C-alpha positions as CSV (number, residue, x, y, z in Angstrom):
1,X,50.7,-8.4,14.3
2,X,47.7,-8.8,16.6
3,X,45.9,-11.9,18.0
4,X,42.3,-12.6,18.6
5,X,42.8,-15.1,21.4
6,X,40.8,-17.9,23.1
7,X,37.5,-17.6,21.3
8,X,35.2,-20.2,19.7
9,X,36.7,-20.2,16.2
10,X,34.5,-21.1,13.2
11,X,36.7,-21.1,10.1
12,X,34.0,-21.0,7.4
13,X,34.9,-24.3,5.8
14,X,31.6,-25.9,6.9
15,X,33.3,-28.4,9.3
16,X,35.9,-26.8,11.6
17,X,35.0,-25.4,15.0
18,X,37.7,-24.8,17.6
19,X,36.2,-24.4,21.1
20,X,39.3,-22.4,22.2
21,X,41.1,-21.1,19.3
22,X,43.1,-18.0,18.2
23,X,43.5,-16.1,15.0
24,X,46.8,-14.3,14.2
25,X,46.6,-11.3,11.8
26,X,49.4,-9.2,10.3
27,X,49.3,-6.6,7.5
28,X,45.7,-7.4,6.5
29,X,46.4,-11.1,6.2
30,X,45.6,-14.1,8.4
31,X,48.9,-15.6,9.6
32,X,47.3,-18.6,11.2
33,X,44.5,-20.3,13.1
34,X,45.6,-22.3,16.1
35,X,44.5,-23.8,19.4
36,X,47.7,-22.7,21.1
37,X,49.6,-19.5,20.8
38,X,53.3,-20.0,21.9
39,X,54.4,-17.4,24.5
40,X,57.3,-16.3,22.3
41,X,54.9,-15.4,19.5
42,X,52.4,-13.7,21.8
43,X,55.0,-11.4,23.3
44,X,55.7,-9.9,19.8
45,X,52.0,-9.1,19.2
46,X,51.1,-5.4,19.2
47,X,47.8,-6.3,20.7
48,X,46.2,-9.4,22.1
49,X,42.4,-9.3,22.3
50,X,40.8,-11.7,24.8
51,X,37.9,-13.4,23.0
52,X,36.9,-15.7,25.8
53,X,33.2,-16.2,25.6
54,X,33.2,-14.8,22.0
55,X,33.0,-16.3,18.6
56,X,35.5,-15.5,15.8
57,X,34.4,-16.1,12.2
58,X,34.9,-14.8,8.7
59,X,33.0,-11.7,7.7
60,X,29.6,-12.4,6.1
61,X,29.4,-12.1,2.3
62,X,25.9,-10.8,1.5
63,X,25.4,-11.6,-2.2
64,X,21.9,-10.2,-2.5
65,X,20.9,-6.6,-1.5
66,X,19.4,-3.5,-3.1
67,X,19.8,0.2,-2.6
68,X,23.5,0.1,-1.6
69,X,25.0,2.2,-4.5
70,X,24.5,5.7,-5.9
71,X,22.8,4.2,-9.0
72,X,19.2,3.3,-10.0
73,X,17.6,0.6,-7.8
74,X,15.7,-2.6,-8.5
75,X,14.9,-4.2,-11.8
76,X,12.5,-1.3,-12.3
77,X,15.3,1.3,-12.4
78,X,13.8,3.4,-9.6
79,X,15.6,6.6,-8.7
80,X,17.9,5.8,-5.8
81,X,17.1,6.8,-2.2
82,X,19.8,9.5,-1.9
83,X,23.1,9.4,-0.1
84,X,21.8,9.5,3.5
85,X,19.5,6.5,3.1
86,X,22.0,4.6,1.0
87,X,24.6,5.0,3.8
88,X,21.9,3.8,6.3
89,X,21.4,0.7,4.2
90,X,25.1,0.1,3.9
91,X,25.4,0.4,7.7
92,X,22.6,-2.0,8.3
93,X,24.4,-4.6,6.2
94,X,27.8,-3.8,7.8
95,X,26.8,-3.7,11.4
96,X,25.0,-7.1,11.0
97,X,28.4,-8.5,10.2
98,X,28.6,-8.2,6.4
99,X,32.1,-7.2,5.2
100,X,31.2,-7.7,1.6
101,X,27.9,-6.8,-0.1
102,X,26.8,-7.5,-3.6
103,X,24.5,-4.9,-5.2
104,X,22.0,-6.7,-7.4
105,X,20.4,-3.5,-8.8
106,X,21.5,-4.5,-12.3
107,X,21.4,-1.1,-14.0
108,X,24.1,0.7,-12.0
109,X,27.4,1.5,-13.7
110,X,30.8,1.0,-12.3
111,X,31.5,4.7,-11.7
112,X,28.5,4.8,-9.4
113,X,29.8,1.8,-7.5
114,X,33.3,3.3,-7.2
115,X,31.9,6.6,-5.8
116,X,29.9,4.6,-3.2
117,X,32.9,2.6,-2.2
118,X,34.9,5.8,-1.4
119,X,32.3,6.5,1.4
120,X,32.3,3.2,3.3
121,X,34.7,0.5,4.6
122,X,32.5,-2.5,3.6
123,X,33.5,-4.1,0.3
124,X,30.9,-3.1,-2.3
125,X,30.5,-5.1,-5.5
126,X,27.9,-5.1,-8.3
127,X,26.1,-7.3,-10.7
128,X,24.7,-6.3,-14.1
129,X,21.5,-6.8,-16.2
130,X,22.2,-4.3,-18.9
131,X,20.4,-5.9,-21.8
132,X,17.6,-4.8,-24.2
133,X,14.8,-6.9,-22.7
134,X,15.7,-6.2,-19.1
135,X,15.8,-2.5,-20.0
136,X,12.4,-2.8,-21.7
137,X,10.9,-4.4,-18.6
138,X,12.5,-1.7,-16.4
139,X,11.0,1.1,-18.5
140,X,7.6,-0.6,-18.6
141,X,7.5,-0.6,-14.8
142,X,9.3,2.6,-13.9
143,X,12.7,3.7,-15.3
144,X,12.8,7.0,-13.5
145,X,16.4,6.5,-12.4
146,X,17.6,5.4,-15.8
147,X,19.8,7.9,-17.8
148,X,21.4,7.5,-21.2
149,X,24.6,6.0,-19.7
150,X,22.6,3.2,-18.2
151,X,20.7,2.6,-21.4
152,X,23.8,2.2,-23.6
153,X,25.7,0.0,-21.1
154,X,26.0,-3.7,-21.8
155,X,26.5,-6.8,-19.6
156,X,29.7,-7.6,-21.5
157,X,31.1,-4.1,-20.9
158,X,30.1,-4.2,-17.2
159,X,31.8,-7.6,-16.7
160,X,35.0,-6.2,-18.3
161,X,34.8,-3.1,-16.1
162,X,34.5,-4.9,-12.8
163,X,31.0,-6.4,-12.3
164,X,31.2,-9.8,-10.7
165,X,28.2,-11.6,-12.1
166,X,24.9,-11.1,-14.1
167,X,21.8,-10.4,-12.0
168,X,19.4,-10.0,-10.4
169,X,17.4,-10.9,-13.5
170,X,13.8,-10.2,-12.8
171,X,12.6,-8.8,-9.5
172,X,9.7,-8.2,-7.3
173,X,9.0,-4.9,-9.0
174,X,8.9,-6.2,-12.6
175,X,7.5,-9.6,-11.8
176,X,4.7,-8.8,-9.4
177,X,6.5,-9.4,-6.1
178,X,6.9,-7.5,-2.9
179,X,8.0,-4.3,-4.6
180,X,4.6,-3.9,-6.1
181,X,3.0,-4.3,-2.6
182,X,5.0,-1.7,-0.8
183,X,5.7,0.8,-3.7
184,X,3.9,0.7,-7.0
185,X,0.3,-0.3,-6.2
186,X,0.1,2.1,-3.2
187,X,1.5,4.9,-5.4
188,X,-1.0,4.2,-8.1
189,X,-4.0,4.1,-5.7
190,X,-2.8,7.4,-4.2
191,X,-2.6,9.0,-7.7
192,X,-6.0,7.7,-8.8
193,X,-8.0,7.9,-5.6
194,X,-6.1,10.3,-3.3
195,X,-6.0,7.6,-0.6
196,X,-3.1,6.0,1.2
197,X,-3.2,2.2,1.5
198,X,-0.8,-0.2,3.2
199,X,1.2,-3.0,1.7
200,X,-1.2,-5.7,2.9
201,X,-4.1,-4.0,1.2
202,X,-2.0,-3.6,-2.0
203,X,-1.0,-7.3,-1.8
204,X,-4.7,-8.2,-1.5
205,X,-5.5,-6.2,-4.6
206,X,-2.7,-7.8,-6.6
207,X,-3.5,-11.4,-5.6
208,X,-7.2,-11.0,-6.1
209,X,-6.6,-9.8,-9.7
210,X,-3.7,-11.9,-10.8
211,X,-3.3,-14.7,-8.3
212,X,0.0,-16.0,-6.9
213,X,1.4,-16.9,-10.3
214,X,0.6,-13.4,-11.7
215,X,-1.7,-14.5,-14.6
216,X,-4.0,-12.2,-16.4
217,X,-6.5,-15.0,-17.0
218,X,-7.0,-15.3,-13.2
219,X,-9.3,-12.3,-13.0
220,X,-12.8,-12.9,-11.6
221,X,-14.9,-9.9,-10.7
222,X,-16.5,-11.6,-7.7
223,X,-13.2,-12.6,-6.3
224,X,-11.9,-9.1,-6.5
225,X,-15.1,-7.6,-5.0
226,X,-14.8,-10.0,-2.0
227,X,-11.1,-9.0,-1.5
228,X,-11.9,-5.3,-1.6
229,X,-14.6,-5.7,1.0
230,X,-12.4,-7.9,3.2
231,X,-9.6,-5.3,3.1
232,X,-11.8,-2.2,3.6
233,X,-11.3,-1.0,0.0
234,X,-14.8,-1.5,-1.4
235,X,-15.7,2.1,-0.7
236,X,-12.6,3.4,-2.5
237,X,-12.7,1.5,-5.8
238,X,-14.7,-0.9,-7.9
239,X,-13.5,-4.3,-8.9
240,X,-12.9,-2.9,-12.4
241,X,-10.8,0.0,-11.1
242,X,-8.8,-2.4,-9.0
243,X,-8.2,-4.6,-12.0
244,X,-7.1,-1.7,-14.1
245,X,-4.6,-0.4,-11.4
246,X,-3.1,-3.8,-11.0
247,X,-2.8,-4.5,-14.7
248,X,-1.1,-1.1,-15.2
249,X,1.3,-1.4,-12.3
250,X,2.0,-5.1,-12.0
251,X,1.2,-7.0,-15.1
252,X,2.7,-4.5,-17.7
253,X,6.3,-5.6,-17.2
254,X,5.9,-9.3,-16.4
255,X,6.2,-11.0,-19.8
256,X,9.1,-9.0,-21.1
257,X,10.8,-9.4,-17.7
258,X,10.5,-13.2,-18.1
259,X,11.9,-13.0,-21.6
260,X,14.9,-11.2,-20.1
261,X,16.0,-14.4,-18.3
262,X,17.1,-16.1,-21.5
263,X,18.7,-12.9,-22.8
264,X,20.9,-12.7,-19.6
265,X,21.5,-16.5,-19.5
266,X,22.9,-16.5,-23.1
267,X,25.4,-13.8,-22.1
268,X,26.3,-15.5,-18.8
269,X,27.0,-18.8,-20.7
270,X,29.0,-17.1,-23.4
271,X,31.2,-15.3,-20.8
272,X,31.1,-18.2,-18.3
273,X,30.1,-16.0,-15.4
274,X,27.6,-16.6,-12.7
275,X,23.9,-15.8,-13.2
276,X,21.4,-14.8,-10.5
277,X,17.7,-15.0,-11.3
278,X,14.6,-14.0,-9.3
279,X,13.0,-17.3,-8.3
280,X,9.3,-17.1,-7.2
281,X,6.0,-18.6,-8.3
282,X,5.8,-16.1,-11.2
283,X,9.2,-17.1,-12.6
284,X,9.5,-20.7,-11.4
285,X,9.0,-22.2,-14.9
286,X,11.4,-19.8,-16.5
287,X,14.1,-20.6,-13.9
288,X,13.7,-24.3,-14.7
289,X,14.1,-23.5,-18.4
290,X,17.3,-21.5,-17.8
291,X,18.5,-24.3,-15.5
292,X,18.5,-26.6,-18.6
293,X,20.9,-24.3,-20.5
294,X,23.9,-25.8,-18.6
295,X,25.4,-22.7,-16.9
296,X,28.3,-23.4,-14.6
297,X,27.1,-21.0,-11.8
298,X,23.4,-20.5,-11.8
299,X,21.9,-19.1,-8.6
300,X,18.2,-19.3,-7.9
301,X,17.6,-16.3,-5.7
302,X,15.4,-16.4,-2.5
303,X,14.1,-19.9,-3.3
304,X,12.2,-19.9,0.0
305,X,10.2,-16.7,-0.9
306,X,6.5,-16.5,-1.9
307,X,6.2,-20.2,-2.3
308,X,4.3,-22.4,0.1
309,X,6.5,-24.5,2.2
310,X,5.9,-27.6,0.1
311,X,6.4,-25.7,-3.1
312,X,9.7,-24.4,-1.9
313,X,10.9,-27.8,-0.9
314,X,9.8,-29.5,-4.2
315,X,11.1,-26.7,-6.4
316,X,14.5,-26.4,-4.7
317,X,15.0,-30.2,-4.7
318,X,14.3,-30.3,-8.5
319,X,16.6,-27.4,-9.3
320,X,19.4,-28.7,-7.0
321,X,19.3,-32.4,-7.8
322,X,18.4,-32.4,-11.5
323,X,20.3,-29.3,-12.7
324,X,22.9,-28.5,-10.1
325,X,21.5,-25.0,-9.5
326,X,22.9,-23.1,-6.6
327,X,20.1,-22.5,-4.1
328,X,19.9,-19.2,-2.3
329,X,17.7,-18.8,0.8
330,X,16.9,-15.2,1.7
331,X,16.3,-14.1,5.3
332,X,14.0,-11.1,4.6
333,X,12.3,-9.8,7.8
334,X,10.4,-12.6,9.7
335,X,11.8,-11.8,13.1
336,X,11.9,-8.0,13.0
337,X,9.5,-5.9,10.9
338,X,7.5,-9.0,9.7
339,X,6.2,-6.9,6.8
340,X,7.4,-8.6,3.6
341,X,7.7,-12.1,5.2
342,X,5.6,-12.6,8.4
343,X,7.0,-16.1,9.3
344,X,10.4,-17.8,9.0
345,X,8.7,-21.2,8.3
346,X,10.1,-21.6,4.8
347,X,13.6,-20.5,5.7
348,X,13.8,-22.8,8.7
349,X,12.5,-25.7,6.5
350,X,15.3,-25.3,4.0
351,X,17.8,-25.1,6.9
352,X,16.3,-28.3,8.3
353,X,16.5,-30.2,5.0
354,X,19.9,-28.6,4.1
355,X,18.5,-27.5,0.8
356,X,20.3,-24.2,0.4
357,X,23.8,-23.6,-0.7
358,X,24.1,-20.0,0.2
359,X,22.2,-17.5,2.4
360,X,21.6,-13.8,1.8
361,X,19.4,-11.1,3.3
362,X,17.6,-9.7,0.2
363,X,16.0,-6.3,0.9
364,X,12.5,-6.5,2.5
365,X,12.0,-2.8,1.9
366,X,15.1,-2.0,3.9
367,X,14.1,-3.8,7.1
368,X,16.0,-7.1,6.4
369,X,17.1,-9.2,9.4
370,X,20.6,-10.4,9.5
371,X,22.1,-13.6,8.2
372,X,23.6,-14.3,11.6
373,X,20.1,-13.9,13.2
374,X,18.8,-16.6,10.9
375,X,21.7,-18.8,11.8
376,X,21.1,-18.2,15.5
377,X,17.4,-19.2,15.2
378,X,18.3,-22.3,13.1
379,X,20.8,-23.4,15.8
380,X,18.2,-22.8,18.5
381,X,15.8,-25.1,16.7
382,X,18.5,-27.8,16.2
383,X,18.2,-27.6,12.4
384,X,21.9,-27.2,11.5
385,X,25.4,-26.9,12.9
386,X,27.3,-23.7,13.4
387,X,30.2,-24.6,11.0
388,X,27.7,-25.6,8.2
389,X,25.5,-22.5,8.7
390,X,28.5,-20.1,8.7
391,X,29.7,-21.6,5.4
392,X,26.4,-20.8,3.8
393,X,27.2,-17.1,4.5
394,X,30.9,-17.1,3.7
395,X,32.9,-19.7,1.8
396,X,30.0,-21.1,-0.2
397,X,29.2,-17.6,-1.4
398,X,32.8,-17.0,-2.4
399,X,32.8,-20.3,-4.3
400,X,29.5,-19.6,-6.1
401,X,30.5,-16.1,-7.3
402,X,34.3,-16.3,-7.6
403,X,34.9,-12.6,-8.5
404,X,32.8,-11.4,-5.5
405,X,35.1,-12.2,-2.7
406,X,38.4,-13.6,-3.8
407,X,40.6,-14.8,-1.0
408,X,37.8,-14.2,1.5
409,X,35.2,-16.3,3.3
410,X,37.7,-18.4,5.3
411,X,39.8,-18.1,8.4
412,X,42.9,-19.7,6.9
413,X,46.6,-18.8,6.5
414,X,47.1,-16.4,3.6
415,X,43.5,-15.3,3.4
416,X,42.6,-11.6,3.7
417,X,41.6,-10.7,7.2
418,X,37.9,-9.8,7.0
419,X,36.9,-11.1,10.5
420,X,34.1,-10.8,13.0
421,X,34.1,-11.2,16.7
422,X,30.6,-11.8,18.1
423,X,28.9,-12.7,21.3
424,X,28.6,-16.5,21.8
425,X,26.2,-18.3,21.5
426,X,24.3,-15.2,20.5
427,X,26.3,-14.7,17.4
428,X,23.9,-12.1,15.9
429,X,25.4,-9.6,18.4
430,X,28.5,-8.5,16.4
431,X,31.1,-6.8,18.6
432,X,34.1,-6.3,16.4
433,X,34.4,-6.0,12.6
434,X,37.8,-6.1,10.8
435,X,38.1,-5.4,7.1
436,X,41.6,-6.0,5.6
437,X,42.8,-6.5,9.1
438,X,41.7,-3.0,10.3
439,X,39.2,-2.5,13.1
440,X,36.4,-0.7,11.3
441,X,33.4,-1.2,13.7
442,X,33.1,-1.9,17.4
443,X,30.0,-2.6,19.6
444,X,27.6,-1.5,16.9
445,X,29.4,1.7,15.8
446,X,31.2,2.2,12.5
447,X,34.6,3.7,13.2
448,X,35.6,4.9,9.7
449,X,33.8,6.7,6.9
450,X,35.9,5.6,4.0
451,X,37.2,2.6,2.1
452,X,40.1,0.6,3.8
453,X,40.7,-1.7,0.8
């Protein structure tokens, strides 16, 4: 037995905060959470860790990330980044305080997940989107990482083999989101013109041709010409060339990807398992249609992303209040890289109005900020409470996706001991990470290179 003693304890239930509490752990399990450790109990502990000035909380459960298994990535089935980069992405999640991560690259297979799990102490789970329409959208966009075993797999078989939910249906790559900005449009321009462009130039091309709602009817030659000039692209391509590149990269997969929502929803309803769908201006109406199908656990992913602030508020309120949809707010990268999302305005607004049910990082081209960093900023702004915010990242996630983190997400007697010790009040500074009661990272360094579960 060991004791994490005299820290600020946040149990994850959304209400409880002990200003001077202790957590007792034995054989990978939480024995108890208390404000007073009796001397006769303390003397039997193998180790007592003084947590004065620290915060003790459950490990974060990140239910939305990409590139964290040895399988194809994104809704577009891109070839994965290779083991070295995958391990870097796992470590980024892990050292931010995530003890469980959900891969939402829906075309991976369970053997790929299991091989990845052998190499890392964090719990790695997966979702699935193995269906004909989602596969068609994938192949229309890219599909270079898809092999025969991915093509013949089904959502039903994946759920039977160990997947925990269906998702992420749709995505920035197949529905005209950020994946087009940082990957496919720059790649196409390079191939056609021999010129490197950045993600902001690519985004300007996309929006000038298709608009925020990714509609082919939006195209206007003068609008595109003005955007090319403003972004120093007018000497590289004509408006017609810009249009053709954007149509070929971005629009080709959009309609079939939207049709894949109902395909996945029917399976999720039949199996009574959670469904996660990409929620953005392009897919907003389709998400509302699926919401009316009456699924028990329907998660609208990154509901703060790509919308204006007012759109995000109105859309989430409608989904949450009228249909009982579980609202996910994604952190992205507004404090660090500031590439995919330059401002935290939308995220902080949903904190302020308590519109989200769960928080995740999403991917942000691999530069995602941490969930705990978002909590820290929300607390600094006085927008939420620490117990409520930690529940968004722990217990609420475990409740929303029951197979993802069973017996996790709470500091409670009998629960599995996935526990963080952080600085306090600067909780984004993670000092100790325990998985299954084992110390697996300390002061920003992973201590083991294998599974401990």
